[in-house]
C-alpha positions in Angstrom: 161.2 191.0 -46.8 162.6 194.0 -49.0 162.1 196.6 -46.2 164.2 194.4 -43.9 167.0 194.9 -46.4 167.1 198.6 -45.8 165.5 199.9 -48.9 163.4 203.0 -48.9 159.8 202.4 -49.2 159.5 204.0 -52.7 162.2 201.7 -53.9 160.4 198.6 -52.8 157.9 198.9 -55.7 160.6 199.5 -58.3 162.5 196.3 -57.1 159.4 194.3 -56.9 158.4 195.0 -60.4 162.0 194.6 -61.9 162.2 191.3 -60.0 158.9 190.2 -61.3 160.0 191.0 -64.9 163.3 189.4 -64.6 162.3 186.3 -62.8 159.3 185.7 -65.3 161.9 186.0 -68.2 164.5 183.7 -66.4 161.7 181.1 -65.6 160.5 181.0 -69.1 164.0 180.4 -70.4 164.6 177.6 -67.8 167.4 179.6 -66.1 165.7 179.5 -62.8 163.0 177.0 -61.4 159.3 177.7 -61.7 158.6 178.2 -58.0 157.3 180.8 -55.6 160.5 181.1 -53.8 162.6 184.3 -54.2 165.9 183.8 -56.0 168.2 185.6 -53.7 170.9 185.9 -56.3 168.7 187.7 -58.7 167.3 189.9 -56.0 170.7 190.8 -54.9 171.7 191.8 -58.4 168.6 194.1 -58.8 169.3 195.8 -55.4 172.9 196.3 -56.3 172.0 197.9 -59.7 169.4 200.1 -57.8 172.0 201.3 -55.4 174.2 202.0 -58.3 171.7 204.5 -59.6 169.4 202.6 -61.9 165.8 203.4 -61.2 164.0 202.3 -64.4 162.4 199.0 -63.7 162.7 197.7 -67.4 166.5 198.6 -67.4 166.9 197.1 -64.0 165.3 193.9 -65.2 167.2 193.6 -68.4 170.5 194.4 -66.7 169.9 191.9 -64.0 168.9 189.2 -66.4 172.2 189.9 -68.3 174.3 189.8 -65.1 172.4 186.7 -63.8 173.1 184.9 -67.1 176.8 186.1 -67.1 177.4 184.8 -63.6 175.7 181.6 -64.4 178.1 181.1 -67.4 181.0 182.0 -65.4 180.1 179.5 -62.6 179.7 176.8 -65.3 183.2 177.4 -66.5 184.8 177.4 -63.1 
């Protein structure tokens, strides 16, 4: 799935680990459902951050969580 998105092989592991960290946190908080289905919005945020130059998986996860929550709040207001 990630390779189909045009990511380099070395980045797949970073994205995968950052996604796992972020998704686990968001599931525990109830922000996303506890399913095995990939949350495309969260994955897109992580990929965008990676393309922006962030390569640390912990920082990627933390920034993705913050953006995901901020976008969710913005959608709730609209």
